[in-house]
C-alpha positions as CSV (number, residue, x, y, z in Angstrom):
1,M,-21.1,14.9,-11.6
2,H,-18.2,15.9,-9.4
3,T,-15.9,12.9,-9.5
4,T,-12.1,12.5,-9.8
5,G,-11.3,9.4,-11.7
6,S,-13.2,6.6,-10.0
7,F,-13.8,8.6,-6.8
8,F,-16.5,10.9,-5.6
9,H,-17.0,13.0,-2.5
10,L,-19.7,11.9,0.0
11,H,-20.6,14.3,2.8
12,L,-22.5,12.9,5.8
13,V,-23.8,15.6,8.1
14,S,-25.4,14.7,11.4
15,D,-26.6,16.4,14.6
16,S,-25.9,13.1,16.4
17,T,-23.3,10.3,16.0
18,G,-23.8,9.8,12.3
19,E,-24.2,6.1,12.6
20,T,-27.5,6.1,10.7
21,L,-26.0,8.1,7.9
22,I,-22.9,5.9,7.6
23,T,-24.9,2.7,7.5
24,V,-27.3,3.9,4.8
25,A,-24.6,5.6,2.7
26,R,-22.4,2.6,2.7
27,A,-25.2,0.2,1.9
28,V,-26.0,2.3,-1.2
29,A,-22.4,3.0,-2.2
30,A,-21.7,-0.8,-2.1
31,Q,-24.0,-1.2,-5.1
32,Y,-21.6,0.9,-7.2
33,S,-18.4,-1.1,-7.6
34,N,-16.9,1.1,-10.3
35,V,-16.6,4.2,-8.1
36,T,-15.4,4.7,-4.5
37,P,-16.8,7.3,-2.1
38,V,-14.4,9.6,-0.3
39,E,-16.3,10.0,3.0
40,H,-16.4,13.3,4.9
41,V,-18.3,12.6,8.2
42,Y,-19.5,15.5,10.3
43,P,-21.1,14.3,13.6
44,L,-22.6,16.5,16.3
45,V,-23.4,19.5,14.0
46,R,-25.8,21.5,16.2
47,S,-24.9,25.1,15.8
48,Q,-24.5,27.6,13.0
49,K,-20.8,27.9,13.7
50,Q,-20.3,24.1,13.4
51,L,-22.3,24.2,10.2
52,D,-20.0,26.9,8.8
53,R,-17.0,24.5,8.8
54,V,-19.1,21.8,7.1
55,L,-20.3,24.2,4.3
56,T,-16.7,25.3,3.7
57,E,-15.6,21.7,3.2
58,I,-18.5,20.9,1.0
59,E,-17.8,23.9,-1.2
60,E,-14.1,22.8,-1.4
61,A,-15.0,19.2,-2.4
62,P,-18.5,19.2,-3.9
63,G,-20.3,15.8,-4.0
64,I,-23.4,14.1,-2.6
65,V,-24.6,15.4,0.7
66,L,-26.7,13.3,3.0
67,F,-27.8,14.6,6.4
68,T,-29.8,13.9,9.5
69,L,-30.5,17.3,11.0
70,L,-33.6,18.3,12.9
71,E,-32.9,22.1,13.4
72,K,-34.9,23.8,10.7
73,D,-32.5,26.8,10.3
74,L,-29.5,24.4,9.9
75,V,-31.4,22.3,7.3
76,E,-32.3,25.4,5.3
77,R,-28.8,26.8,5.2
78,L,-27.3,23.4,4.2
79,E,-29.8,22.9,1.4
80,A,-29.4,26.4,0.2
81,K,-25.6,26.0,-0.1
82,C,-25.9,22.7,-1.8
83,Q,-28.3,24.2,-4.3
84,E,-25.9,27.1,-4.9
85,I,-22.9,24.9,-5.7
86,N,-25.1,22.3,-7.5
87,S,-24.4,19.4,-5.1
88,P,-27.4,17.1,-4.6
89,S,-28.5,16.8,-1.0
90,L,-31.1,14.6,0.8
91,S,-32.4,14.3,4.4
92,I,-32.2,10.6,5.3
93,I,-34.8,10.8,8.1
94,G,-36.9,13.6,6.8
95,P,-39.2,11.5,4.6
96,V,-39.5,8.8,7.3
97,M,-40.4,11.4,9.9
98,Q,-43.1,12.9,7.6
99,L,-44.5,9.4,7.0
100,F,-44.7,8.8,10.8
101,Q,-46.3,12.2,11.3
102,N,-48.9,11.7,8.7
103,Y,-49.9,8.3,10.0
104,L,-49.8,9.1,13.7
105,G,-51.3,12.6,13.4
106,A,-48.7,14.0,15.8
107,S,-45.6,16.2,15.4
108,T,-42.1,15.0,16.4
109,S,-40.5,16.0,19.7
110,G,-37.5,17.4,17.9
111,R,-35.1,15.9,20.3
112,V,-31.6,15.7,18.8
113,G,-30.0,12.2,19.3
114,A,-33.1,10.9,20.9
115,Q,-32.2,7.4,20.0
116,H,-29.1,7.6,22.1
117,V,-30.7,8.7,25.4
118,L,-29.5,6.9,28.6
119,N,-32.6,4.7,28.9
120,A,-33.1,1.1,29.9
121,E,-32.3,-0.1,26.4
122,Y,-28.9,1.7,26.5
123,F,-27.9,0.1,29.8
124,K,-29.0,-3.3,28.5
125,R,-26.6,-2.9,25.6
126,I,-23.8,-1.9,28.0
127,D,-24.5,-4.9,30.2
128,A,-24.5,-7.2,27.2
129,L,-21.2,-5.8,26.0
130,N,-19.6,-6.3,29.4
131,Y,-21.0,-9.8,29.6
132,S,-19.8,-10.7,26.1
133,M,-16.3,-9.4,26.7
134,M,-16.0,-11.4,29.9
135,H,-17.2,-14.6,28.2
136,D,-15.2,-14.4,25.1
137,D,-13.3,-17.4,23.8
138,G,-14.4,-19.8,26.5
139,Q,-13.7,-17.6,29.5
140,H,-15.8,-17.9,32.7
141,T,-17.8,-20.8,31.5
142,D,-19.5,-21.0,34.9
143,G,-21.6,-18.0,33.8
144,L,-22.8,-19.5,30.5
145,E,-26.4,-20.1,31.8
146,E,-26.8,-16.3,32.1
147,A,-26.3,-15.8,28.3
148,D,-29.0,-15.2,25.8
149,V,-26.9,-16.8,23.1
150,V,-23.8,-19.0,23.2
151,L,-21.8,-19.4,20.0
152,V,-19.6,-22.4,19.5
153,G,-17.3,-23.2,16.6
154,V,-13.8,-24.0,15.4
155,S,-11.2,-21.3,15.1
156,R,-12.0,-18.5,12.6
157,T,-15.7,-18.9,12.3
158,S,-16.2,-15.3,13.4
159,K,-17.4,-16.1,16.9
160,T,-15.9,-13.0,18.7
161,P,-17.0,-10.3,16.2
162,T,-20.5,-11.9,16.0
163,S,-20.7,-11.9,19.8
164,I,-19.8,-8.2,19.9
165,Y,-22.3,-7.3,17.2
166,L,-25.1,-9.1,19.0
167,A,-24.1,-7.5,22.3
168,N,-24.5,-4.1,20.6
169,R,-28.1,-5.2,20.0
170,G,-28.5,-5.9,23.7
171,I,-28.1,-9.7,23.4
172,R,-25.8,-11.2,26.1
173,T,-23.6,-13.5,24.0
174,A,-20.8,-15.9,25.0
175,N,-18.6,-17.9,22.7
176,V,-16.7,-21.1,23.2
177,P,-14.1,-22.6,20.8
178,L,-14.4,-26.2,19.7
179,V,-11.0,-27.9,19.6
180,P,-10.5,-31.6,18.8
181,G,-8.9,-33.4,21.7
182,I,-10.0,-30.8,24.2
183,P,-13.3,-31.6,26.1
184,I,-16.0,-29.0,25.9
185,P,-16.9,-27.3,29.2
186,K,-19.3,-29.3,31.3
187,Q,-21.6,-26.3,31.5
188,L,-22.1,-26.3,27.8
189,E,-23.6,-29.8,27.8
190,S,-26.6,-28.9,30.0
191,L,-27.6,-25.3,29.2
192,K,-31.3,-24.6,29.5
193,K,-31.8,-20.9,29.0
194,P,-29.4,-19.8,26.3
195,L,-29.8,-20.5,22.6
196,V,-26.6,-22.4,21.5
197,V,-25.6,-21.8,17.9
198,S,-22.8,-23.7,16.2
199,L,-21.1,-21.7,13.5
200,H,-19.7,-23.7,10.6
201,A,-17.6,-22.9,7.5
202,T,-16.1,-25.1,4.8
203,P,-12.5,-26.3,5.2
204,E,-11.5,-24.3,2.2
205,R,-12.8,-21.0,3.6
206,L,-11.3,-21.7,7.0
207,I,-7.9,-22.4,5.5
208,Q,-8.0,-19.2,3.5
209,I,-8.9,-17.1,6.5
210,R,-6.3,-18.8,8.7
211,Q,-3.6,-18.4,6.1
212,N,-4.3,-14.7,5.9
213,R,-4.3,-14.5,9.7
214,L,-0.9,-16.2,9.9
215,L,0.6,-13.9,7.2
216,S,-0.7,-10.8,9.0
217,I,1.1,-11.7,12.2
218,G,4.3,-12.8,10.3
219,S,4.0,-16.5,11.3
220,D,5.6,-19.3,9.4
221,T,2.8,-21.3,7.6
222,A,4.9,-24.3,6.7
223,N,3.8,-27.7,8.1
224,D,1.2,-26.1,10.3
225,D,-1.8,-28.2,11.3
226,Y,-3.7,-25.0,11.7
227,I,-4.0,-24.8,7.9
228,D,-3.5,-28.4,7.0
229,R,-6.4,-29.6,4.8
230,Q,-7.0,-32.9,6.6
231,A,-6.6,-31.4,10.0
232,V,-9.1,-28.6,9.3
233,T,-11.5,-31.1,7.7
234,D,-11.3,-33.2,10.9
235,E,-12.1,-30.0,13.0
236,V,-15.2,-29.3,10.9
237,T,-16.4,-32.9,11.2
238,Y,-15.8,-32.9,15.0
239,A,-17.8,-29.7,15.3
240,R,-20.7,-31.1,13.3
241,K,-20.8,-34.2,15.4
242,L,-20.9,-32.2,18.6
243,S,-23.7,-30.1,17.1
244,A,-25.8,-33.2,16.3
245,K,-25.1,-34.8,19.7
246,Y,-26.3,-31.8,21.7
247,G,-28.9,-30.5,19.4
248,W,-27.3,-27.1,18.8
249,A,-28.7,-24.9,16.1
250,L,-26.3,-25.1,13.1
251,L,-25.5,-22.0,11.1
252,E,-23.4,-22.0,7.9
253,V,-21.3,-18.9,7.8
254,T,-19.0,-19.6,4.8
255,R,-20.6,-16.9,2.6
256,R,-22.2,-14.7,5.3
257,S,-21.0,-11.4,6.6
258,I,-20.9,-10.7,10.3
259,E,-24.1,-8.7,9.9
260,E,-25.9,-11.5,8.0
261,T,-24.8,-14.1,10.6
262,A,-26.0,-11.9,13.5
263,A,-29.4,-11.4,11.7
264,A,-29.8,-15.1,11.2
265,I,-29.0,-15.7,14.9
266,M,-31.5,-13.0,16.0
267,K,-34.2,-14.7,13.9
268,L,-33.4,-18.0,15.5
269,L,-33.6,-16.4,19.0
270,A,-36.9,-14.7,18.2
271,D,-38.4,-17.9,16.9
272,R,-37.2,-19.8,20.0
273,Q,-38.7,-17.2,22.3
274,R,-42.0,-17.2,20.4
275,Q,-42.1,-21.0,20.6
276,R,-41.5,-21.0,24.3
277,M,-44.3,-18.5,24.9
278,Q,-46.7,-20.7,23.1
279,E,-45.8,-23.8,25.2
């Protein structure tokens, strides 16, 4: 195994953006807490000349090689070099494509980056991103009815990053902060089309995140209601009362990552849409 101390080299070679590779590789690497991958990402590798540079770097720092290449000649050269220097290599999409081909009885189109073509789904994502950025943090509340999802919650419940994540999935998402003493927008009280999800976290978790935030911007944390235990507890109670009053879906995010929170919201949205179709 080619490692240096607690590190190993991880080469990710793609003929497209490399997003698929990065996601898969990091999901697996996260299971090995005792070693850290040194990532070498090579996107848009579509010619022999581009592959030459990749092979040189792999030879200089041998390690695990994962790839998503469709061009047969490129694949053969990469695999041959990896075998020569005794570096394990694996095509991430190869086995999946073979499975599809066997089941469907048809060969692939061989289009590089086919998942990134400028189709209707692409423009839907762009529209969702534009909408979410315009309707972040309680802005332009007159357009909330146009959302697919509206996120509400007190400060530091990850409303904005979750909104952006959902927008990248083509879901028009707005978010509105809940602040004790400040009335919620009137539009939020009578929404019909959007799914309203109230994000909640424990006071302890909120205080921890807020303290880190204040320290990161060099702010004085002394005597600050923003991190006062009772004040934060009151915020959480206020948010829960509003959720109960308006019947908003309540989602606990204390121990959830952004991805897990977004997945839970997408499930709520799918369940709601399914239920409406049955009515």
